[in-house]
SEMINU-906778 format. One record per residue: residue in one letter; x, y, z of N, C-alpha, C in turn; residue number from 1. Coordinates in Angstrom, 3 decimals. Atoms other than C-alpha are relative to their C-alpha. Layout:
<site type="A" n_px="X" n_py="Y" n_pz="Z" ca_px="X" ca_py="Y" ca_pz="Z" c_px="X" c_py="Y" c_pz="Z" seq="NUM"/>
...
//
This chain:
<site type="X" n_px="-1.383" n_py="0.407" n_pz="-0.103" ca_px="-127.840" ca_py="-3.455" ca_pz="42.716" c_px="0.448" c_py="-0.580" c_pz="-1.339" seq="1"/>
<site type="X" n_px="-0.556" n_py="0.486" n_pz="1.262" ca_px="-125.673" ca_py="-4.136" ca_pz="39.674" c_px="0.338" c_py="-1.486" c_pz="0.120" seq="2"/>
<site type="X" n_px="-0.212" n_py="1.446" n_pz="0.009" ca_px="-125.446" ca_py="-7.834" ca_pz="38.759" c_px="1.413" c_py="-0.373" c_pz="-0.412" seq="3"/>
<site type="X" n_px="-1.284" n_py="0.396" n_pz="0.563" ca_px="-122.264" ca_py="-7.981" ca_pz="36.717" c_px="0.696" c_py="1.191" c_pz="-0.623" seq="4"/>
<site type="X" n_px="-0.814" n_py="-0.966" n_pz="0.718" ca_px="-119.460" ca_py="-5.984" ca_pz="35.179" c_px="0.652" c_py="-0.752" c_pz="-1.151" seq="5"/>
<site type="X" n_px="-0.569" n_py="0.651" n_pz="1.182" ca_px="-118.316" ca_py="-6.835" ca_pz="31.646" c_px="1.062" c_py="0.922" c_pz="-0.601" seq="6"/>
<site type="X" n_px="-1.115" n_py="-0.757" n_pz="0.569" ca_px="-114.966" ca_py="-5.739" ca_pz="30.229" c_px="0.394" c_py="-0.617" c_pz="-1.325" seq="7"/>
<site type="X" n_px="-0.506" n_py="0.459" n_pz="1.293" ca_px="-113.985" ca_py="-5.975" ca_pz="26.574" c_px="1.512" c_py="-0.078" c_pz="0.088" seq="8"/>
<site type="X" n_px="-1.434" n_py="0.224" n_pz="-0.146" ca_px="-110.475" ca_py="-7.447" ca_pz="26.536" c_px="0.753" c_py="0.052" c_pz="-1.323" seq="9"/>
<site type="X" n_px="-0.629" n_py="-0.025" n_pz="1.320" ca_px="-109.803" ca_py="-7.072" ca_pz="22.820" c_px="-0.092" c_py="-1.364" c_pz="-0.657" seq="10"/>
<site type="X" n_px="0.018" n_py="1.225" n_pz="0.793" ca_px="-109.670" ca_py="-9.698" ca_pz="20.084" c_px="-1.310" c_py="-0.774" c_pz="0.181" seq="11"/>
<site type="X" n_px="1.358" n_py="0.561" n_pz="-0.072" ca_px="-113.448" ca_py="-10.297" ca_pz="20.439" c_px="-0.234" c_py="-0.834" c_pz="1.255" seq="12"/>
<site type="X" n_px="0.132" n_py="0.712" n_pz="-1.278" ca_px="-113.132" ca_py="-11.492" ca_pz="24.055" c_px="-0.502" c_py="0.971" c_pz="1.069" seq="13"/>
<site type="X" n_px="0.444" n_py="-0.776" n_pz="-1.157" ca_px="-114.986" ca_py="-10.245" ca_pz="27.123" c_px="0.224" c_py="-0.812" c_pz="1.269" seq="14"/>
<site type="X" n_px="-0.023" n_py="0.654" n_pz="-1.297" ca_px="-114.697" ca_py="-10.997" ca_pz="30.806" c_px="-1.132" c_py="0.611" c_pz="0.824" seq="15"/>
<site type="X" n_px="1.110" n_py="-0.427" n_pz="-0.845" ca_px="-117.837" ca_py="-10.814" ca_pz="32.914" c_px="0.291" c_py="-0.436" c_pz="1.431" seq="16"/>
<site type="X" n_px="-0.200" n_py="0.299" n_pz="-1.412" ca_px="-117.595" ca_py="-10.661" ca_pz="36.691" c_px="-1.349" c_py="0.124" c_pz="0.710" seq="17"/>
<site type="X" n_px="1.201" n_py="-0.010" n_pz="-0.832" ca_px="-120.555" ca_py="-11.600" ca_pz="38.884" c_px="0.381" c_py="0.709" c_pz="1.295" seq="18"/>
<site type="X" n_px="-0.486" n_py="-0.863" n_pz="-1.074" ca_px="-120.283" ca_py="-8.871" ca_pz="41.498" c_px="-0.234" c_py="-0.562" c_pz="1.396" seq="19"/>
<site type="X" n_px="0.264" n_py="0.555" n_pz="-1.326" ca_px="-121.849" ca_py="-10.747" ca_pz="44.425" c_px="1.014" c_py="-1.075" c_pz="0.393" seq="20"/>
<site type="X" n_px="-0.890" n_py="1.134" n_pz="-0.304" ca_px="-119.549" ca_py="-13.774" ca_pz="44.153" c_px="1.425" c_py="0.175" c_pz="-0.515" seq="21"/>
<site type="X" n_px="-1.279" n_py="-0.221" n_pz="0.677" ca_px="-116.657" ca_py="-12.429" ca_pz="42.054" c_px="0.358" c_py="-1.135" c_pz="-0.969" seq="22"/>
<site type="X" n_px="-0.237" n_py="1.018" n_pz="1.026" ca_px="-117.003" ca_py="-15.471" ca_pz="39.735" c_px="0.121" c_py="0.679" c_pz="-1.359" seq="23"/>
<site type="X" n_px="-0.260" n_py="-0.596" n_pz="1.301" ca_px="-115.841" ca_py="-14.816" ca_pz="36.185" c_px="-0.405" c_py="-0.934" c_pz="-1.136" seq="24"/>
<site type="X" n_px="0.305" n_py="0.726" n_pz="1.231" ca_px="-116.987" ca_py="-15.862" ca_pz="32.730" c_px="0.711" c_py="0.718" c_pz="-1.132" seq="25"/>
<site type="X" n_px="-0.654" n_py="-0.532" n_pz="1.198" ca_px="-114.895" ca_py="-15.374" ca_pz="29.608" c_px="-0.876" c_py="-0.371" c_pz="-1.195" seq="26"/>
<site type="X" n_px="0.668" n_py="0.325" n_pz="1.257" ca_px="-116.618" ca_py="-15.136" ca_pz="26.227" c_px="0.930" c_py="0.325" c_pz="-1.155" seq="27"/>
<site type="X" n_px="-0.697" n_py="-0.242" n_pz="1.259" ca_px="-115.126" ca_py="-15.342" ca_pz="22.761" c_px="-1.030" c_py="-0.035" c_pz="-1.116" seq="28"/>
<site type="X" n_px="0.823" n_py="0.138" n_pz="1.199" ca_px="-116.726" ca_py="-14.743" ca_pz="19.421" c_px="0.252" c_py="-1.389" c_pz="-0.581" seq="29"/>
<site type="X" n_px="-0.189" n_py="1.330" n_pz="0.594" ca_px="-117.325" ca_py="-18.074" ca_pz="17.663" c_px="0.843" c_py="0.071" c_pz="-1.273" seq="30"/>
<site type="X" n_px="-0.876" n_py="0.045" n_pz="1.178" ca_px="-115.055" ca_py="-19.179" ca_pz="14.849" c_px="-0.736" c_py="0.359" c_pz="-1.288" seq="31"/>
<site type="X" n_px="0.759" n_py="-0.359" n_pz="1.204" ca_px="-117.864" ca_py="-18.686" ca_pz="12.310" c_px="-0.399" c_py="1.478" c_pz="-0.016" seq="32"/>
<site type="X" n_px="0.287" n_py="-1.427" n_pz="-0.040" ca_px="-118.063" ca_py="-15.017" ca_pz="13.336" c_px="1.249" c_py="0.777" c_pz="0.430" seq="33"/>
<site type="X" n_px="-1.261" n_py="-0.720" n_pz="-0.148" ca_px="-114.422" ca_py="-13.863" ca_pz="13.299" c_px="0.732" c_py="-0.241" c_pz="1.318" seq="34"/>
<site type="X" n_px="-0.612" n_py="0.204" n_pz="-1.305" ca_px="-113.553" ca_py="-15.243" ca_pz="16.745" c_px="0.888" c_py="-1.218" c_pz="0.082" seq="35"/>
<site type="X" n_px="-0.866" n_py="1.146" n_pz="-0.273" ca_px="-111.249" ca_py="-17.796" ca_pz="18.287" c_px="-0.795" c_py="-1.217" c_pz="0.462" seq="36"/>
<site type="X" n_px="0.806" n_py="1.120" n_pz="-0.485" ca_px="-114.030" ca_py="-19.910" ca_pz="19.775" c_px="0.643" c_py="-0.727" c_pz="1.167" seq="37"/>
<site type="X" n_px="-0.707" n_py="0.633" n_pz="-1.111" ca_px="-111.910" ca_py="-20.559" ca_pz="22.872" c_px="-0.817" c_py="-0.014" c_pz="1.294" seq="38"/>
<site type="X" n_px="0.878" n_py="-0.042" n_pz="-1.171" ca_px="-114.794" ca_py="-19.965" ca_pz="25.295" c_px="-1.440" c_py="0.080" c_pz="-0.496" seq="39"/>
<site type="X" n_px="1.391" n_py="-0.205" n_pz="0.372" ca_px="-118.564" ca_py="-19.720" ca_pz="25.352" c_px="-0.125" c_py="1.313" c_pz="-0.775" seq="40"/>
<site type="X" n_px="0.362" n_py="-1.258" n_pz="0.641" ca_px="-119.899" ca_py="-17.145" ca_pz="22.916" c_px="-1.203" c_py="0.563" c_pz="0.765" seq="41"/>
<site type="X" n_px="1.192" n_py="-0.530" n_pz="-0.663" ca_px="-122.607" ca_py="-14.780" ca_pz="24.168" c_px="-1.277" c_py="-0.777" c_pz="-0.357" seq="42"/>
<site type="X" n_px="1.201" n_py="0.765" n_pz="0.361" ca_px="-125.203" ca_py="-16.753" ca_pz="22.201" c_px="0.035" c_py="-1.411" c_pz="0.581" seq="43"/>
<site type="X" n_px="-0.115" n_py="1.281" n_pz="-0.712" ca_px="-123.846" ca_py="-20.012" ca_pz="23.682" c_px="-0.540" c_py="0.153" c_pz="1.420" seq="44"/>
<site type="X" n_px="0.461" n_py="-0.237" n_pz="-1.374" ca_px="-124.506" ca_py="-18.505" ca_pz="27.111" c_px="-1.519" c_py="0.120" c_pz="0.059" seq="45"/>
<site type="X" n_px="1.454" n_py="-0.093" n_pz="0.030" ca_px="-128.079" ca_py="-17.635" ca_pz="26.134" c_px="-0.621" c_py="-1.394" c_pz="-0.031" seq="46"/>
<site type="X" n_px="0.545" n_py="1.356" n_pz="0.130" ca_px="-128.759" ca_py="-21.229" ca_pz="25.074" c_px="0.266" c_py="-0.822" c_pz="1.262" seq="47"/>
<site type="X" n_px="-0.367" n_py="0.744" n_pz="-1.196" ca_px="-126.936" ca_py="-22.676" ca_pz="28.069" c_px="-0.774" c_py="0.485" c_pz="1.214" seq="48"/>
<site type="X" n_px="0.799" n_py="-0.554" n_pz="-1.099" ca_px="-128.783" ca_py="-20.331" ca_pz="30.425" c_px="-1.397" c_py="-0.614" c_pz="0.044" seq="49"/>
<site type="X" n_px="1.315" n_py="0.634" n_pz="0.030" ca_px="-132.051" ca_py="-21.873" ca_pz="29.272" c_px="0.049" c_py="-1.348" c_pz="0.710" seq="50"/>
<site type="X" n_px="-0.102" n_py="1.319" n_pz="-0.635" ca_px="-130.937" ca_py="-25.370" ca_pz="30.280" c_px="0.316" c_py="0.119" c_pz="1.483" seq="51"/>
<site type="X" n_px="-0.366" n_py="-0.182" n_pz="-1.405" ca_px="-129.368" ca_py="-24.164" ca_pz="33.516" c_px="-1.199" c_py="0.461" c_pz="0.821" seq="52"/>
<site type="X" n_px="1.194" n_py="-0.485" n_pz="-0.696" ca_px="-132.532" ca_py="-22.299" ca_pz="34.483" c_px="-1.024" c_py="-1.123" c_pz="0.161" seq="53"/>
<site type="X" n_px="0.956" n_py="1.105" n_pz="-0.067" ca_px="-134.728" ca_py="-25.291" ca_pz="33.661" c_px="0.388" c_py="-0.989" c_pz="1.099" seq="54"/>
<site type="X" n_px="-0.440" n_py="0.974" n_pz="-0.999" ca_px="-132.620" ca_py="-27.588" ca_pz="35.802" c_px="-0.059" c_py="0.580" c_pz="1.412" seq="55"/>
<site type="X" n_px="0.098" n_py="-0.642" n_pz="-1.315" ca_px="-132.505" ca_py="-25.070" ca_pz="38.666" c_px="-1.426" c_py="-0.014" c_pz="0.503" seq="56"/>
<site type="X" n_px="1.415" n_py="-0.025" n_pz="-0.406" ca_px="-136.282" ca_py="-24.700" ca_pz="38.707" c_px="-0.491" c_py="-1.418" c_pz="0.270" seq="57"/>
<site type="X" n_px="0.343" n_py="1.400" n_pz="-0.293" ca_px="-136.666" ca_py="-28.490" ca_pz="38.486" c_px="0.552" c_py="-0.398" c_pz="1.365" seq="58"/>
<site type="X" n_px="-0.606" n_py="0.306" n_pz="-1.285" ca_px="-134.292" ca_py="-28.757" ca_pz="41.454" c_px="-0.783" c_py="0.599" c_pz="1.160" seq="59"/>
<site type="X" n_px="0.819" n_py="-0.640" n_pz="-1.045" ca_px="-136.346" ca_py="-26.281" ca_pz="43.491" c_px="-1.284" c_py="-0.789" c_pz="0.206" seq="60"/>
<site type="X" n_px="1.273" n_py="0.743" n_pz="-0.079" ca_px="-139.571" ca_py="-28.149" ca_pz="42.674" c_px="0.238" c_py="-1.389" c_pz="0.587" seq="61"/>
<site type="X" n_px="-0.314" n_py="1.337" n_pz="-0.527" ca_px="-137.948" ca_py="-31.547" ca_pz="43.351" c_px="0.240" c_py="0.063" c_pz="1.499" seq="62"/>
<site type="X" n_px="-0.232" n_py="-0.160" n_pz="-1.439" ca_px="-136.732" ca_py="-30.322" ca_pz="46.754" c_px="-1.324" c_py="0.173" c_pz="0.746" seq="63"/>
<site type="X" n_px="1.314" n_py="-0.214" n_pz="-0.622" ca_px="-140.255" ca_py="-29.108" ca_pz="47.576" c_px="-0.804" c_py="-1.292" c_pz="0.090" seq="64"/>
<site type="X" n_px="0.752" n_py="1.250" n_pz="0.067" ca_px="-141.581" ca_py="-32.551" ca_pz="46.628" c_px="0.716" c_py="-1.149" c_pz="0.711" seq="65"/>
<site type="X" n_px="-0.762" n_py="1.048" n_pz="-0.678" ca_px="-138.938" ca_py="-34.466" ca_pz="48.589" c_px="0.705" c_py="-0.956" c_pz="-0.949" seq="66"/>
<site type="X" n_px="-0.690" n_py="0.823" n_pz="0.995" ca_px="-137.259" ca_py="-35.782" ca_pz="45.421" c_px="1.452" c_py="0.438" c_pz="-0.123" seq="67"/>
<site type="X" n_px="-1.410" n_py="-0.306" n_pz="0.219" ca_px="-133.535" ca_py="-35.965" ca_pz="44.708" c_px="0.328" c_py="-0.244" c_pz="-1.465" seq="68"/>
<site type="X" n_px="-0.351" n_py="0.140" n_pz="1.425" ca_px="-132.566" ca_py="-35.277" ca_pz="41.095" c_px="1.482" c_py="0.301" c_pz="-0.235" seq="69"/>
<site type="X" n_px="-1.441" n_py="-0.206" n_pz="0.101" ca_px="-128.857" ca_py="-34.893" ca_pz="41.813" c_px="0.577" c_py="-0.903" c_pz="-1.096" seq="70"/>
<site type="X" n_px="-0.617" n_py="0.750" n_pz="1.095" ca_px="-126.792" ca_py="-35.975" ca_pz="38.817" c_px="-0.731" c_py="0.152" c_pz="-1.321" seq="71"/>
<site type="X" n_px="0.706" n_py="-0.265" n_pz="1.257" ca_px="-129.368" ca_py="-34.866" ca_pz="36.246" c_px="0.884" c_py="0.869" c_pz="-0.894" seq="72"/>
<site type="X" n_px="-0.815" n_py="-0.751" n_pz="0.955" ca_px="-127.819" ca_py="-33.428" ca_pz="33.099" c_px="-0.878" c_py="0.576" c_pz="-1.102" seq="73"/>
<site type="X" n_px="0.676" n_py="-0.549" n_pz="1.173" ca_px="-128.802" ca_py="-31.355" ca_pz="30.093" c_px="1.026" c_py="0.174" c_pz="-1.109" seq="74"/>
<site type="X" n_px="-0.811" n_py="-0.238" n_pz="1.193" ca_px="-127.376" ca_py="-31.278" ca_pz="26.592" c_px="-0.665" c_py="1.120" c_pz="-0.783" seq="75"/>
<site type="X" n_px="0.522" n_py="-1.197" n_pz="0.660" ca_px="-127.777" ca_py="-28.008" ca_pz="24.701" c_px="0.558" c_py="0.090" c_pz="-1.410" seq="76"/>
<site type="X" n_px="-0.405" n_py="-0.262" n_pz="1.377" ca_px="-127.686" ca_py="-27.411" ca_pz="20.950" c_px="-0.620" c_py="1.319" c_pz="-0.415" seq="77"/>
<site type="X" n_px="0.445" n_py="-1.320" n_pz="0.451" ca_px="-127.915" ca_py="-23.879" ca_pz="19.576" c_px="0.113" c_py="0.053" c_pz="-1.512" seq="78"/>
<site type="X" n_px="-0.008" n_py="-0.161" n_pz="1.453" ca_px="-128.847" ca_py="-23.200" ca_pz="15.956" c_px="-0.168" c_py="1.482" c_pz="-0.330" seq="79"/>
<site type="X" n_px="0.013" n_py="-1.409" n_pz="0.371" ca_px="-128.150" ca_py="-19.824" ca_pz="14.400" c_px="-0.716" c_py="0.219" c_pz="-1.325" seq="80"/>
<site type="X" n_px="0.595" n_py="-0.448" n_pz="1.256" ca_px="-130.035" ca_py="-17.964" ca_pz="11.676" c_px="0.857" c_py="1.145" c_pz="-0.529" seq="81"/>
<site type="X" n_px="-0.714" n_py="-1.130" n_pz="0.593" ca_px="-128.650" ca_py="-15.387" ca_pz="9.279" c_px="-1.011" c_py="1.034" c_pz="-0.467" seq="82"/>
<site type="X" n_px="0.773" n_py="-1.100" n_pz="0.578" ca_px="-129.953" ca_py="-12.040" ca_pz="8.094" c_px="-1.319" c_py="0.259" c_pz="0.715" seq="83"/>
<site type="X" n_px="-1.191" n_py="-0.349" n_pz="-0.768" ca_px="-130.085" ca_py="-11.017" ca_pz="10.805" c_px="0.562" c_py="-1.220" c_pz="0.733" seq="84"/>
<site type="X" n_px="-0.640" n_py="1.068" n_pz="-0.783" ca_px="-127.600" ca_py="-13.229" ca_pz="12.642" c_px="-0.624" c_py="0.016" c_pz="1.387" seq="85"/>
<site type="X" n_px="0.670" n_py="0.104" n_pz="-1.297" ca_px="-129.444" ca_py="-14.463" ca_pz="15.710" c_px="-0.168" c_py="-1.470" c_pz="0.352" seq="86"/>
<site type="X" n_px="0.352" n_py="1.358" n_pz="-0.413" ca_px="-130.273" ca_py="-17.556" ca_pz="17.729" c_px="-1.389" c_py="-0.290" c_pz="-0.550" seq="87"/>
<site type="X" n_px="1.288" n_py="0.380" n_pz="0.574" ca_px="-133.077" ca_py="-19.300" ca_pz="15.859" c_px="-0.670" c_py="-1.118" c_pz="0.793" seq="88"/>
<site type="X" n_px="0.553" n_py="1.183" n_pz="-0.666" ca_px="-133.481" ca_py="-22.475" ca_pz="17.906" c_px="0.957" c_py="-0.473" c_pz="1.081" seq="89"/>
<site type="X" n_px="-0.777" n_py="0.623" n_pz="-1.066" ca_px="-132.324" ca_py="-24.016" ca_pz="21.157" c_px="-0.644" c_py="-1.351" c_pz="0.292" seq="90"/>
<site type="X" n_px="0.453" n_py="1.351" n_pz="-0.337" ca_px="-132.627" ca_py="-27.772" ca_pz="21.679" c_px="0.619" c_py="-0.385" c_pz="1.335" seq="91"/>
<site type="X" n_px="-0.472" n_py="0.416" n_pz="-1.318" ca_px="-132.368" ca_py="-29.047" ca_pz="25.244" c_px="-0.481" c_py="-1.426" c_pz="0.249" seq="92"/>
<site type="X" n_px="0.323" n_py="1.369" n_pz="-0.386" ca_px="-132.246" ca_py="-32.711" ca_pz="26.222" c_px="0.335" c_py="-0.123" c_pz="1.487" seq="93"/>
<site type="X" n_px="-0.183" n_py="0.131" n_pz="-1.447" ca_px="-132.759" ca_py="-33.086" ca_pz="29.975" c_px="-0.110" c_py="-1.468" c_pz="0.363" seq="94"/>
<site type="X" n_px="-0.036" n_py="1.381" n_pz="-0.482" ca_px="-131.779" ca_py="-36.431" ca_pz="31.462" c_px="-0.082" c_py="0.051" c_pz="1.519" seq="95"/>
<site type="X" n_px="0.259" n_py="-0.129" n_pz="-1.434" ca_px="-133.325" ca_py="-36.498" ca_pz="34.922" c_px="0.305" c_py="-1.305" c_pz="0.721" seq="96"/>
<site type="X" n_px="-0.354" n_py="1.141" n_pz="-0.842" ca_px="-131.987" ca_py="-38.814" ca_pz="37.607" c_px="-0.938" c_py="-0.067" c_pz="1.198" seq="97"/>
<site type="X" n_px="0.799" n_py="0.177" n_pz="-1.204" ca_px="-133.842" ca_py="-40.236" ca_pz="40.570" c_px="-1.213" c_py="-0.864" c_pz="-0.255" seq="98"/>
<site type="X" n_px="1.233" n_py="0.787" n_pz="0.071" ca_px="-136.916" ca_py="-42.297" ca_pz="41.337" c_px="-1.153" c_py="0.988" c_pz="-0.032" seq="99"/>
<site type="X" n_px="1.014" n_py="-1.026" n_pz="0.220" ca_px="-139.748" ca_py="-40.210" ca_pz="39.922" c_px="-1.248" c_py="-0.646" c_pz="-0.582" seq="100"/>
<site type="X" n_px="1.270" n_py="0.562" n_pz="0.487" ca_px="-143.402" ca_py="-41.194" ca_pz="39.492" c_px="-0.441" c_py="0.751" c_pz="-1.260" seq="101"/>
<site type="X" n_px="0.519" n_py="-0.647" n_pz="1.206" ca_px="-145.302" ca_py="-40.376" ca_pz="36.302" c_px="-0.619" c_py="1.357" c_pz="0.326" seq="102"/>
<site type="X" n_px="0.615" n_py="-1.271" n_pz="-0.420" ca_px="-147.258" ca_py="-37.680" ca_pz="38.166" c_px="1.082" c_py="1.044" c_pz="0.269" seq="103"/>
<site type="X" n_px="-1.077" n_py="-0.929" n_pz="-0.325" ca_px="-144.043" ca_py="-36.096" ca_pz="39.460" c_px="0.788" c_py="0.411" c_pz="-1.239" seq="104"/>
<site type="X" n_px="-0.673" n_py="-0.343" n_pz="1.253" ca_px="-142.465" ca_py="-36.224" ca_pz="35.997" c_px="-0.707" c_py="1.166" c_pz="-0.673" seq="105"/>
<site type="X" n_px="0.777" n_py="-1.075" n_pz="0.631" ca_px="-145.276" ca_py="-34.035" ca_pz="34.651" c_px="0.185" c_py="1.319" c_pz="0.737" seq="106"/>
<site type="X" n_px="-0.201" n_py="-1.210" n_pz="-0.805" ca_px="-144.842" ca_py="-31.567" ca_pz="37.505" c_px="1.381" c_py="0.598" c_pz="-0.280" seq="107"/>
<site type="X" n_px="-1.361" n_py="-0.476" n_pz="0.253" ca_px="-141.085" ca_py="-31.336" ca_pz="36.931" c_px="0.145" c_py="0.557" c_pz="-1.419" seq="108"/>
<site type="X" n_px="-0.045" n_py="-0.497" n_pz="1.373" ca_px="-141.543" ca_py="-30.930" ca_pz="33.172" c_px="-0.639" c_py="1.384" c_pz="-0.097" seq="109"/>
<site type="X" n_px="0.681" n_py="-1.301" n_pz="0.032" ca_px="-144.018" ca_py="-28.083" ca_pz="33.667" c_px="0.858" c_py="1.067" c_pz="0.667" seq="110"/>
<site type="X" n_px="-0.873" n_py="-0.957" n_pz="-0.685" ca_px="-141.664" ca_py="-26.411" ca_pz="36.132" c_px="1.127" c_py="0.443" c_pz="-0.925" seq="111"/>
<site type="X" n_px="-1.108" n_py="-0.331" n_pz="0.899" ca_px="-138.803" ca_py="-26.585" ca_pz="33.629" c_px="-0.458" c_py="0.899" c_pz="-1.139" seq="112"/>
<site type="X" n_px="0.478" n_py="-0.732" n_pz="1.181" ca_px="-140.854" ca_py="-25.294" ca_pz="30.699" c_px="-0.484" c_py="1.405" c_pz="0.322" seq="113"/>
<site type="X" n_px="0.462" n_py="-1.327" n_pz="-0.402" ca_px="-142.033" ca_py="-22.286" ca_pz="32.698" c_px="1.059" c_py="0.752" c_pz="0.804" seq="114"/>
<site type="X" n_px="-1.073" n_py="-0.686" n_pz="-0.730" ca_px="-138.641" ca_py="-21.248" ca_pz="34.094" c_px="0.133" c_py="1.432" c_pz="-0.524" seq="115"/>
<site type="X" n_px="-0.109" n_py="-1.401" n_pz="0.415" ca_px="-137.813" ca_py="-17.524" ca_pz="33.958" c_px="0.725" c_py="0.236" c_pz="-1.322" seq="116"/>
<site type="X" n_px="-0.706" n_py="-0.202" n_pz="1.267" ca_px="-135.337" ca_py="-17.842" ca_pz="31.077" c_px="-0.887" c_py="-0.430" c_pz="-1.170" seq="117"/>
<site type="X" n_px="0.894" n_py="0.457" n_pz="1.074" ca_px="-137.795" ca_py="-19.869" ca_pz="28.976" c_px="-1.069" c_py="1.042" c_pz="-0.295" seq="118"/>
<site type="X" n_px="1.042" n_py="-1.013" n_pz="0.164" ca_px="-140.396" ca_py="-17.163" ca_pz="29.551" c_px="0.552" c_py="1.345" c_pz="-0.463" seq="119"/>
<site type="X" n_px="-0.632" n_py="-1.260" n_pz="0.396" ca_px="-137.890" ca_py="-14.386" ca_pz="28.749" c_px="0.531" c_py="-0.013" c_pz="-1.431" seq="120"/>
<site type="X" n_px="-0.528" n_py="0.109" n_pz="1.367" ca_px="-136.610" ca_py="-15.693" ca_pz="25.415" c_px="-1.095" c_py="0.379" c_pz="-0.994" seq="121"/>
<site type="X" n_px="0.960" n_py="-0.461" n_pz="1.007" ca_px="-138.287" ca_py="-14.099" ca_pz="22.413" c_px="-0.740" c_py="-1.184" c_pz="-0.615" seq="122"/>
<site type="X" n_px="0.776" n_py="1.125" n_pz="0.556" ca_px="-141.101" ca_py="-16.259" ca_pz="21.003" c_px="0.442" c_py="-0.451" c_pz="-1.396" seq="123"/>
<site type="X" n_px="-0.519" n_py="0.417" n_pz="1.307" ca_px="-139.387" ca_py="-16.310" ca_pz="17.579" c_px="1.105" c_py="-1.041" c_pz="0.124" seq="124"/>
<site type="X" n_px="-1.034" n_py="1.012" n_pz="-0.219" ca_px="-136.676" ca_py="-18.503" ca_pz="19.119" c_px="-0.687" c_py="-1.304" c_pz="0.391" seq="125"/>
<site type="X" n_px="0.622" n_py="1.298" n_pz="-0.244" ca_px="-137.848" ca_py="-22.099" ca_pz="18.924" c_px="0.727" c_py="-0.715" c_pz="1.135" seq="126"/>
<site type="X" n_px="-0.549" n_py="0.766" n_pz="-1.114" ca_px="-137.326" ca_py="-24.012" ca_pz="22.171" c_px="-0.513" c_py="-1.432" c_pz="-0.090" seq="127"/>
<site type="X" n_px="0.336" n_py="1.427" n_pz="0.041" ca_px="-137.286" ca_py="-27.785" ca_pz="21.678" c_px="0.578" c_py="-0.644" c_pz="1.248" seq="128"/>
<site type="X" n_px="-0.470" n_py="0.585" n_pz="-1.247" ca_px="-137.100" ca_py="-29.532" ca_pz="25.021" c_px="-0.497" c_py="-1.433" c_pz="0.073" seq="129"/>
<site type="X" n_px="0.329" n_py="1.410" n_pz="-0.159" ca_px="-136.994" ca_py="-33.294" ca_pz="25.515" c_px="0.451" c_py="-0.445" c_pz="1.391" seq="130"/>
<site type="X" n_px="-0.304" n_py="0.514" n_pz="-1.320" ca_px="-137.049" ca_py="-35.069" ca_pz="28.857" c_px="0.184" c_py="-1.507" c_pz="-0.072" seq="131"/>
<site type="X" n_px="-0.222" n_py="1.432" n_pz="-0.160" ca_px="-135.603" ca_py="-38.498" ca_pz="29.597" c_px="0.164" c_py="-0.228" c_pz="1.500" seq="132"/>
<site type="X" n_px="-0.063" n_py="0.309" n_pz="-1.427" ca_px="-136.231" ca_py="-39.885" ca_pz="33.070" c_px="0.626" c_py="-1.369" c_pz="0.194" seq="133"/>
<site type="X" n_px="-0.710" n_py="1.259" n_pz="-0.262" ca_px="-133.925" ca_py="-42.583" ca_pz="34.460" c_px="-0.931" c_py="-1.032" c_pz="0.583" seq="134"/>
//
């Protein structure tokens, strides 16, 4: 089954539609690459997907363990390389909420670091992940 449909709308903008839910995502080229920068760029989505996946997998593991990490956040920084232009590094700062023991922190960290997106990103892309537990 097809996951999404992406339409080029001109002026370096696309609209992606998630076919199961009909949710939409607009992308723009970044200002440093001829775009308007009015929405996520495709490379922004790659970096953001890493953090979103990590937090989702942490949420699944936390639920299995009877923990509530609602309100946890992640900050994402993407660094680009040139020649060729590509994502070189993604920094993720995860601020986990909830009452979590030291043992459970290690379990949640391992779950995050082994999420499907983290395992799918090319090994040349440096993934720096820091965890802060409330």
